[in-house]
Backbone atoms as SQL, in Angstrom:
CREATE TABLE atoms (id INTEGER PRIMARY KEY, chain TEXT, resi INTEGER, resn TEXT, atom TEXT, x REAL, y REAL, z REAL);
INSERT INTO atoms VALUES
  (1, 'A', 1, 'MET', 'N', 0.839, -1.178, 0.000),
  (2, 'A', 1, 'MET', 'CA', 0.000, 0.000, 0.000),
  (3, 'A', 1, 'MET', 'C', 0.882, 1.238, 0.000),
  (4, 'A', 2, 'GLU', 'N', 0.523, 2.254, -0.791),
  (5, 'A', 2, 'GLU', 'CA', 1.311, 3.456, -0.947),
  (6, 'A', 2, 'GLU', 'C', 1.083, 4.415, 0.210),
  (7, 'A', 3, 'ASP', 'N', 2.161, 5.021, 0.711),
  (8, 'A', 3, 'ASP', 'CA', 2.092, 5.986, 1.792),
  (9, 'A', 3, 'ASP', 'C', 1.725, 7.342, 1.206),
  (10, 'A', 4, 'ALA', 'N', 0.583, 7.876, 1.606),
  (11, 'A', 4, 'ALA', 'CA', 0.091, 9.151, 1.077),
  (12, 'A', 4, 'ALA', 'C', 0.835, 10.344, 1.651),
  (13, 'A', 5, 'SER', 'N', 1.691, 10.158, 2.635),
  (14, 'A', 5, 'SER', 'CA', 2.397, 11.277, 3.248),
  (15, 'A', 5, 'SER', 'C', 3.439, 11.896, 2.320),
  (16, 'A', 6, 'ASN', 'N', 3.833, 11.199, 1.278),
  (17, 'A', 6, 'ASN', 'CA', 4.828, 11.767, 0.370),
  (18, 'A', 6, 'ASN', 'C', 4.215, 12.179, -0.966),
  (19, 'A', 7, 'ILE', 'N', 2.927, 12.476, -0.966),
  (20, 'A', 7, 'ILE', 'CA', 2.232, 12.911, -2.167),
  (21, 'A', 7, 'ILE', 'C', 1.872, 14.389, -2.025),
  (22, 'A', 8, 'VAL', 'N', 2.201, 15.182, -3.037),
  (23, 'A', 8, 'VAL', 'CA', 1.824, 16.587, -3.050),
  (24, 'A', 8, 'VAL', 'C', 0.941, 16.830, -4.260),
  (25, 'A', 9, 'ALA', 'N', 0.021, 17.760, -4.132),
  (26, 'A', 9, 'ALA', 'CA', -0.893, 18.070, -5.234),
  (27, 'A', 9, 'ALA', 'C', -0.312, 19.182, -6.079),
  (28, 'A', 10, 'PHE', 'N', -0.382, 19.000, -7.373),
  (29, 'A', 10, 'PHE', 'CA', 0.002, 20.012, -8.341),
  (30, 'A', 10, 'PHE', 'C', -1.264, 20.774, -8.675),
  (31, 'A', 11, 'PRO', 'N', -1.319, 22.096, -8.442),
  (32, 'A', 11, 'PRO', 'CA', -2.581, 22.836, -8.613),
  (33, 'A', 11, 'PRO', 'C', -3.089, 22.814, -10.046),
  (34, 'A', 12, 'GLY', 'N', -4.397, 22.808, -10.148),
  (35, 'A', 12, 'GLY', 'CA', -5.057, 22.832, -11.446),
  (36, 'A', 12, 'GLY', 'C', -6.497, 23.260, -11.270),
  (37, 'A', 13, 'THR', 'N', -7.320, 22.959, -12.232),
  (38, 'A', 13, 'THR', 'CA', -8.723, 23.299, -12.163),
  (39, 'A', 13, 'THR', 'C', -9.387, 22.487, -11.068),
  (40, 'A', 14, 'GLU', 'N', -10.204, 23.122, -10.248),
  (41, 'A', 14, 'GLU', 'CA', -10.865, 22.419, -9.154),
  (42, 'A', 14, 'GLU', 'C', -11.963, 21.498, -9.669),
  (43, 'A', 15, 'ASN', 'N', -12.323, 20.543, -8.810),
  (44, 'A', 15, 'ASN', 'CA', -13.469, 19.654, -9.027),
  (45, 'A', 15, 'ASN', 'C', -13.350, 18.722, -10.218),
  (46, 'A', 16, 'SER', 'N', -12.147, 18.347, -10.575),
  (47, 'A', 16, 'SER', 'CA', -12.006, 17.313, -11.604),
  (48, 'A', 16, 'SER', 'C', -10.794, 16.467, -11.277),
  (49, 'A', 17, 'SER', 'N', -10.794, 15.267, -11.780),
  (50, 'A', 17, 'SER', 'CA', -9.718, 14.333, -11.502),
  (51, 'A', 17, 'SER', 'C', -8.820, 14.188, -12.723),
  (52, 'A', 18, 'PRO', 'N', -7.496, 14.223, -12.539),
  (53, 'A', 18, 'PRO', 'CA', -6.620, 14.071, -13.694),
  (54, 'A', 18, 'PRO', 'C', -6.743, 12.706, -14.348),
  (55, 'A', 19, 'ARG', 'N', -7.223, 11.718, -13.594),
  (56, 'A', 19, 'ARG', 'CA', -7.359, 10.391, -14.174),
  (57, 'A', 19, 'ARG', 'C', -8.628, 10.256, -14.999),
  (58, 'A', 20, 'THR', 'N', -9.622, 11.118, -14.740),
  (59, 'A', 20, 'THR', 'CA', -10.857, 11.038, -15.505),
  (60, 'A', 20, 'THR', 'C', -10.955, 12.148, -16.541),
  (61, 'A', 21, 'ALA', 'N', -10.229, 13.226, -16.327),
  (62, 'A', 21, 'ALA', 'CA', -10.261, 14.343, -17.266),
  (63, 'A', 21, 'ALA', 'C', -8.828, 14.822, -17.499),
  (64, 'A', 22, 'PRO', 'N', -8.102, 14.183, -18.403),
  (65, 'A', 22, 'PRO', 'CA', -6.700, 14.531, -18.611),
  (66, 'A', 22, 'PRO', 'C', -6.512, 16.016, -18.857),
  (67, 'A', 23, 'GLY', 'N', -5.516, 16.566, -18.179),
  (68, 'A', 23, 'GLY', 'CA', -5.188, 17.962, -18.366),
  (69, 'A', 23, 'GLY', 'C', -5.945, 18.896, -17.453),
  (70, 'A', 24, 'HIS', 'N', -6.826, 18.366, -16.599),
  (71, 'A', 24, 'HIS', 'CA', -7.613, 19.211, -15.716),
  (72, 'A', 24, 'HIS', 'C', -7.527, 18.681, -14.291),
  (73, 'A', 25, 'GLY', 'N', -7.630, 19.593, -13.318),
  (74, 'A', 25, 'GLY', 'CA', -7.666, 19.186, -11.926),
  (75, 'A', 25, 'GLY', 'C', -6.289, 19.113, -11.311),
  (76, 'A', 26, 'SER', 'N', -6.223, 18.707, -10.061),
  (77, 'A', 26, 'SER', 'CA', -4.954, 18.553, -9.369),
  (78, 'A', 26, 'SER', 'C', -4.279, 17.271, -9.826),
  (79, 'A', 27, 'ILE', 'N', -2.969, 17.317, -9.867),
  (80, 'A', 27, 'ILE', 'CA', -2.191, 16.154, -10.263),
  (81, 'A', 27, 'ILE', 'C', -1.340, 15.767, -9.070),
  (82, 'A', 28, 'ASP', 'N', -1.480, 14.551, -8.591),
  (83, 'A', 28, 'ASP', 'CA', -0.687, 14.095, -7.454),
  (84, 'A', 28, 'ASP', 'C', 0.723, 13.769, -7.907),
  (85, 'A', 29, 'MET', 'N', 1.699, 14.234, -7.099),
  (86, 'A', 29, 'MET', 'CA', 3.100, 13.970, -7.391),
  (87, 'A', 29, 'MET', 'C', 3.783, 13.463, -6.132),
  (88, 'A', 30, 'ASN', 'N', 4.692, 12.552, -6.284),
  (89, 'A', 30, 'ASN', 'CA', 5.480, 12.037, -5.185),
  (90, 'A', 30, 'ASN', 'C', 6.460, 13.126, -4.738),
  (91, 'A', 31, 'SER', 'N', 6.401, 13.519, -3.468),
  (92, 'A', 31, 'SER', 'CA', 7.227, 14.620, -2.972),
  (93, 'A', 31, 'SER', 'C', 8.726, 14.309, -3.061),
  (94, 'A', 32, 'ASP', 'N', 9.091, 13.038, -2.932),
  (95, 'A', 32, 'ASP', 'CA', 10.501, 12.664, -3.071),
  (96, 'A', 32, 'ASP', 'C', 10.995, 12.945, -4.491),
  (97, 'A', 33, 'LEU', 'N', 10.139, 12.667, -5.469),
  (98, 'A', 33, 'LEU', 'CA', 10.512, 12.940, -6.862),
  (99, 'A', 33, 'LEU', 'C', 10.586, 14.440, -7.116),
  (100, 'A', 34, 'VAL', 'N', 9.683, 15.205, -6.508),
  (101, 'A', 34, 'VAL', 'CA', 9.706, 16.667, -6.655),
  (102, 'A', 34, 'VAL', 'C', 11.029, 17.211, -6.123),
  (103, 'A', 35, 'GLU', 'N', 11.441, 16.743, -4.952),
  (104, 'A', 35, 'GLU', 'CA', 12.710, 17.200, -4.368),
  (105, 'A', 35, 'GLU', 'C', 13.898, 16.853, -5.267),
  (106, 'A', 36, 'GLU', 'N', 13.903, 15.655, -5.829),
  (107, 'A', 36, 'GLU', 'CA', 14.993, 15.251, -6.725),
  (108, 'A', 36, 'GLU', 'C', 14.992, 16.109, -8.000),
  (109, 'A', 37, 'ALA', 'N', 13.814, 16.362, -8.542),
  (110, 'A', 37, 'ALA', 'CA', 13.713, 17.180, -9.758),
  (111, 'A', 37, 'ALA', 'C', 14.148, 18.618, -9.490),
  (112, 'A', 38, 'GLN', 'N', 13.895, 19.126, -8.280),
  (113, 'A', 38, 'GLN', 'CA', 14.310, 20.480, -7.933),
  (114, 'A', 38, 'GLN', 'C', 15.829, 20.610, -7.890),
  (115, 'A', 39, 'LYS', 'N', 16.531, 19.514, -7.676),
  (116, 'A', 39, 'LYS', 'CA', 17.992, 19.536, -7.720),
  (117, 'A', 39, 'LYS', 'C', 18.474, 19.714, -9.154),
  (118, 'A', 40, 'VAL', 'N', 17.695, 19.217, -10.110),
  (119, 'A', 40, 'VAL', 'CA', 18.046, 19.316, -11.526),
  (120, 'A', 40, 'VAL', 'C', 17.590, 20.662, -12.094),
  (121, 'A', 41, 'ILE', 'N', 16.349, 21.052, -11.769),
  (122, 'A', 41, 'ILE', 'CA', 15.759, 22.308, -12.236),
  (123, 'A', 41, 'ILE', 'C', 15.362, 23.106, -10.988),
  (124, 'A', 42, 'PRO', 'N', 16.258, 23.949, -10.453),
  (125, 'A', 42, 'PRO', 'CA', 15.981, 24.635, -9.195),
  (126, 'A', 42, 'PRO', 'C', 14.973, 25.789, -9.296),
  (127, 'A', 43, 'GLU', 'N', 14.679, 26.260, -10.480),
  (128, 'A', 43, 'GLU', 'CA', 13.743, 27.368, -10.645),
  (129, 'A', 43, 'GLU', 'C', 12.318, 26.831, -10.701),
  (130, 'A', 44, 'PRO', 'N', 11.495, 27.070, -9.644),
  (131, 'A', 44, 'PRO', 'CA', 10.137, 26.512, -9.593),
  (132, 'A', 44, 'PRO', 'C', 9.267, 26.808, -10.816),
  (133, 'A', 45, 'PRO', 'N', 9.250, 28.040, -11.341),
  (134, 'A', 45, 'PRO', 'CA', 8.382, 28.273, -12.511),
  (135, 'A', 45, 'PRO', 'C', 8.762, 27.413, -13.717),
  (136, 'A', 46, 'ILE', 'N', 10.054, 27.225, -13.931),
  (137, 'A', 46, 'ILE', 'CA', 10.507, 26.413, -15.060),
  (138, 'A', 46, 'ILE', 'C', 10.133, 24.954, -14.826),
  (139, 'A', 47, 'LEU', 'N', 10.368, 24.455, -13.607),
  (140, 'A', 47, 'LEU', 'CA', 10.024, 23.069, -13.285),
  (141, 'A', 47, 'LEU', 'C', 8.530, 22.828, -13.446),
  (142, 'A', 48, 'ILE', 'N', 7.718, 23.726, -12.932),
  (143, 'A', 48, 'ILE', 'CA', 6.259, 23.591, -13.047),
  (144, 'A', 48, 'ILE', 'C', 5.822, 23.579, -14.506),
  (145, 'A', 49, 'ASN', 'N', 6.382, 24.475, -15.302),
  (146, 'A', 49, 'ASN', 'CA', 6.015, 24.518, -16.721),
  (147, 'A', 49, 'ASN', 'C', 6.438, 23.247, -17.447),
  (148, 'A', 50, 'MET', 'N', 7.619, 22.731, -17.115),
  (149, 'A', 50, 'MET', 'CA', 8.082, 21.496, -17.745),
  (150, 'A', 50, 'MET', 'C', 7.172, 20.328, -17.394),
  (151, 'A', 51, 'ILE', 'N', 6.831, 20.212, -16.113),
  (152, 'A', 51, 'ILE', 'CA', 5.962, 19.114, -15.678),
  (153, 'A', 51, 'ILE', 'C', 4.603, 19.240, -16.350),
  (154, 'A', 52, 'SER', 'N', 4.049, 20.429, -16.324),
  (155, 'A', 52, 'SER', 'CA', 2.719, 20.657, -16.904),
  (156, 'A', 52, 'SER', 'C', 2.682, 20.317, -18.386),
  (157, 'A', 53, 'ARG', 'N', 3.671, 20.789, -19.107),
  (158, 'A', 53, 'ARG', 'CA', 3.728, 20.530, -20.559),
  (159, 'A', 53, 'ARG', 'C', 3.892, 19.043, -20.837),
  (160, 'A', 54, 'ARG', 'N', 4.763, 18.386, -20.072),
  (161, 'A', 54, 'ARG', 'CA', 5.006, 16.957, -20.320),
  (162, 'A', 54, 'ARG', 'C', 3.810, 16.105, -19.924),
  (163, 'A', 55, 'VAL', 'N', 3.128, 16.471, -18.824),
  (164, 'A', 55, 'VAL', 'CA', 1.910, 15.756, -18.428),
  (165, 'A', 55, 'VAL', 'C', 0.876, 15.847, -19.544),
  (166, 'A', 56, 'LYS', 'N', 0.746, 17.024, -20.129),
  (167, 'A', 56, 'LYS', 'CA', -0.206, 17.193, -21.229),
  (168, 'A', 56, 'LYS', 'C', 0.169, 16.283, -22.403),
  (169, 'A', 57, 'GLN', 'N', 1.460, 16.234, -22.737),
  (170, 'A', 57, 'GLN', 'CA', 1.909, 15.371, -23.829),
  (171, 'A', 57, 'GLN', 'C', 1.627, 13.900, -23.522),
  (172, 'A', 58, 'LEU', 'N', 1.930, 13.485, -22.297),
  (173, 'A', 58, 'LEU', 'CA', 1.692, 12.090, -21.911),
  (174, 'A', 58, 'LEU', 'C', 0.199, 11.761, -21.947),
  (175, 'A', 59, 'ASN', 'N', -0.639, 12.695, -21.491),
  (176, 'A', 59, 'ASN', 'CA', -2.082, 12.478, -21.526),
  (177, 'A', 59, 'ASN', 'C', -2.623, 12.399, -22.951),
  (178, 'A', 60, 'LEU', 'N', -1.906, 13.009, -23.885),
  (179, 'A', 60, 'LEU', 'CA', -2.309, 12.947, -25.293),
  (180, 'A', 60, 'LEU', 'C', -1.775, 11.698, -25.988),
  (181, 'A', 61, 'GLY', 'N', -1.045, 10.858, -25.234),
  (182, 'A', 61, 'GLY', 'CA', -0.601, 9.588, -25.796),
  (183, 'A', 61, 'GLY', 'C', 0.866, 9.481, -26.129),
  (184, 'A', 62, 'ARG', 'N', 1.669, 10.488, -25.800),
  (185, 'A', 62, 'ARG', 'CA', 3.110, 10.395, -26.057),
  (186, 'A', 62, 'ARG', 'C', 3.710, 9.266, -25.223),
  (187, 'A', 63, 'THR', 'N', 4.741, 8.675, -25.716),
  (188, 'A', 63, 'THR', 'CA', 5.394, 7.557, -25.050),
  (189, 'A', 63, 'THR', 'C', 6.337, 8.069, -23.959),
  (190, 'A', 64, 'PRO', 'N', 6.264, 7.499, -22.757),
  (191, 'A', 64, 'PRO', 'CA', 7.211, 7.877, -21.708),
  (192, 'A', 64, 'PRO', 'C', 8.641, 7.580, -22.132),
  (193, 'A', 65, 'LEU', 'N', 9.561, 8.420, -21.675),
  (194, 'A', 65, 'LEU', 'CA', 10.982, 8.264, -22.005),
  (195, 'A', 65, 'LEU', 'C', 11.739, 7.499, -20.932),
  (196, 'A', 66, 'VAL', 'N', 11.013, 7.053, -19.902),
  (197, 'A', 66, 'VAL', 'CA', 11.598, 6.288, -18.803),
  (198, 'A', 66, 'VAL', 'C', 10.762, 5.046, -18.574),
  (199, 'A', 67, 'GLU', 'N', 11.360, 4.084, -17.864),
  (200, 'A', 67, 'GLU', 'CA', 10.613, 2.882, -17.498),
  (201, 'A', 67, 'GLU', 'C', 9.543, 3.263, -16.477),
  (202, 'A', 68, 'THR', 'N', 8.334, 2.754, -16.658),
  (203, 'A', 68, 'THR', 'CA', 7.224, 3.089, -15.768),
  (204, 'A', 68, 'THR', 'C', 6.636, 1.822, -15.160),
  (205, 'A', 69, 'ASN', 'N', 5.799, 2.029, -14.149),
  (206, 'A', 69, 'ASN', 'CA', 5.026, 0.926, -13.600),
  (207, 'A', 69, 'ASN', 'C', 3.578, 1.382, -13.465),
  (208, 'A', 70, 'HIS', 'N', 2.688, 0.463, -13.157),
  (209, 'A', 70, 'HIS', 'CA', 1.255, 0.758, -13.145),
  (210, 'A', 70, 'HIS', 'C', 0.847, 1.752, -12.064),
  (211, 'A', 71, 'ARG', 'N', 1.698, 2.010, -11.075),
  (212, 'A', 71, 'ARG', 'CA', 1.354, 2.916, -9.992),
  (213, 'A', 71, 'ARG', 'C', 1.772, 4.354, -10.267),
  (214, 'A', 72, 'MET', 'N', 2.532, 4.586, -11.317),
  (215, 'A', 72, 'MET', 'CA', 3.025, 5.930, -11.622),
  (216, 'A', 72, 'MET', 'C', 1.982, 6.740, -12.375),
  (217, 'A', 73, 'GLY', 'N', 1.768, 7.957, -11.910),
  (218, 'A', 73, 'GLY', 'CA', 0.918, 8.890, -12.632),
  (219, 'A', 73, 'GLY', 'C', 1.757, 9.649, -13.646),
  (220, 'A', 74, 'THR', 'N', 1.103, 10.426, -14.481),
  (221, 'A', 74, 'THR', 'CA', 1.831, 11.156, -15.519),
  (222, 'A', 74, 'THR', 'C', 2.796, 12.183, -14.938),
  (223, 'A', 75, 'ALA', 'N', 2.453, 12.803, -13.815),
  (224, 'A', 75, 'ALA', 'CA', 3.367, 13.772, -13.205),
  (225, 'A', 75, 'ALA', 'C', 4.623, 13.082, -12.695),
  (226, 'A', 76, 'ASP', 'N', 4.465, 11.897, -12.098),
  (227, 'A', 76, 'ASP', 'CA', 5.630, 11.151, -11.634),
  (228, 'A', 76, 'ASP', 'C', 6.508, 10.720, -12.801),
  (229, 'A', 77, 'ILE', 'N', 5.892, 10.367, -13.908),
  (230, 'A', 77, 'ILE', 'CA', 6.660, 10.014, -15.107),
  (231, 'A', 77, 'ILE', 'C', 7.450, 11.229, -15.585),
  (232, 'A', 78, 'ALA', 'N', 6.799, 12.386, -15.651),
  (233, 'A', 78, 'ALA', 'CA', 7.476, 13.614, -16.075),
  (234, 'A', 78, 'ALA', 'C', 8.624, 13.949, -15.133),
  (235, 'A', 79, 'LEU', 'N', 8.407, 13.805, -13.835),
  (236, 'A', 79, 'LEU', 'CA', 9.468, 14.065, -12.859),
  (237, 'A', 79, 'LEU', 'C', 10.641, 13.113, -13.062),
  (238, 'A', 80, 'GLN', 'N', 10.368, 11.832, -13.280),
  (239, 'A', 80, 'GLN', 'CA', 11.433, 10.856, -13.527),
  (240, 'A', 80, 'GLN', 'C', 12.207, 11.223, -14.797),
  (241, 'A', 81, 'GLU', 'N', 11.511, 11.677, -15.811),
  (242, 'A', 81, 'GLU', 'CA', 12.177, 12.073, -17.057),
  (243, 'A', 81, 'GLU', 'C', 13.128, 13.244, -16.804),
  (244, 'A', 82, 'ILE', 'N', 12.707, 14.188, -15.965),
  (245, 'A', 82, 'ILE', 'CA', 13.564, 15.332, -15.621),
  (246, 'A', 82, 'ILE', 'C', 14.756, 14.860, -14.804),
  (247, 'A', 83, 'ILE', 'N', 14.512, 14.054, -13.784),
  (248, 'A', 83, 'ILE', 'CA', 15.572, 13.548, -12.911),
  (249, 'A', 83, 'ILE', 'C', 16.616, 12.777, -13.704),
  (250, 'A', 84, 'GLN', 'N', 16.165, 11.960, -14.646),
  (251, 'A', 84, 'GLN', 'CA', 17.085, 11.127, -15.437),
  (252, 'A', 84, 'GLN', 'C', 17.701, 11.874, -16.619),
  (253, 'A', 85, 'GLY', 'N', 17.374, 13.157, -16.764),
  (254, 'A', 85, 'GLY', 'CA', 17.956, 13.949, -17.839),
  (255, 'A', 85, 'GLY', 'C', 17.386, 13.659, -19.212),
  (256, 'A', 86, 'LYS', 'N', 16.224, 13.016, -19.255),
  (257, 'A', 86, 'LYS', 'CA', 15.603, 12.685, -20.543),
  (258, 'A', 86, 'LYS', 'C', 14.979, 13.916, -21.197),
  (259, 'A', 87, 'ILE', 'N', 14.571, 14.892, -20.380),
  (260, 'A', 87, 'ILE', 'CA', 14.083, 16.160, -20.914),
  (261, 'A', 87, 'ILE', 'C', 14.764, 17.297, -20.163),
  (262, 'A', 88, 'THR', 'N', 15.001, 18.384, -20.853),
  (263, 'A', 88, 'THR', 'CA', 15.616, 19.575, -20.284),
  (264, 'A', 88, 'THR', 'C', 14.728, 20.763, -20.625),
  (265, 'A', 89, 'PRO', 'N', 14.967, 21.926, -20.012),
  (266, 'A', 89, 'PRO', 'CA', 14.118, 23.081, -20.341),
  (267, 'A', 89, 'PRO', 'C', 14.080, 23.387, -21.838),
  (268, 'A', 90, 'GLU', 'N', 15.209, 23.216, -22.515),
  (269, 'A', 90, 'GLU', 'CA', 15.259, 23.481, -23.952),
  (270, 'A', 90, 'GLU', 'C', 14.495, 22.424, -24.745),
  (271, 'A', 91, 'GLU', 'N', 14.383, 21.201, -24.184),
  (272, 'A', 91, 'GLU', 'CA', 13.752, 20.094, -24.883),
  (273, 'A', 91, 'GLU', 'C', 12.385, 19.741, -24.323),
  (274, 'A', 92, 'ALA', 'N', 11.845, 20.573, -23.454),
  (275, 'A', 92, 'ALA', 'CA', 10.590, 20.241, -22.783),
  (276, 'A', 92, 'ALA', 'C', 9.431, 20.109, -23.758),
  (277, 'A', 93, 'ASN', 'N', 9.571, 20.656, -24.941),
  (278, 'A', 93, 'ASN', 'CA', 8.479, 20.614, -25.899),
  (279, 'A', 93, 'ASN', 'C', 8.967, 20.091, -27.258),
  (280, 'A', 94, 'PRO', 'N', 9.705, 18.960, -27.279),
  (281, 'A', 94, 'PRO', 'CA', 10.306, 18.512, -28.532),
  (282, 'A', 94, 'PRO', 'C', 9.316, 17.956, -29.545),
  (283, 'A', 95, 'GLU', 'N', 8.142, 17.541, -29.104),
  (284, 'A', 95, 'GLU', 'CA', 7.227, 16.854, -30.003),
  (285, 'A', 95, 'GLU', 'C', 6.138, 17.756, -30.575),
  (286, 'A', 96, 'VAL', 'N', 6.114, 19.018, -30.144),
  (287, 'A', 96, 'VAL', 'CA', 5.104, 19.947, -30.619),
  (288, 'A', 96, 'VAL', 'C', 5.768, 20.901, -31.596),
  (289, 'A', 97, 'HIS', 'N', 5.257, 20.965, -32.778),
  (290, 'A', 97, 'HIS', 'CA', 5.821, 21.808, -33.821),
  (291, 'A', 97, 'HIS', 'C', 4.873, 22.936, -34.168),
  (292, 'A', 98, 'SER', 'N', 5.423, 24.098, -34.521),
  (293, 'A', 98, 'SER', 'CA', 4.595, 25.261, -34.888),
  (294, 'A', 98, 'SER', 'C', 3.961, 25.080, -36.237);
């Protein structure tokens, strides 16, 4: 059973679930992963934008760049990608073209 004490909510639109309405509502993130990602990207606005953009891409069907398991949410996947250096601020939006 997962310990809820290390889960933090990523703010979003109220009254909706990210699992039922991708891209809307609060997104739960593992606080340990947030702390590790902050070591890689120390500027909170940049980190938040990277996570938000990548969560949107993952919710639209993009393939994760890291190994995942059934318990990981899209925010945790995005955090792992940042921690492992799979995405950087310059590459946070590599799959979206103008």
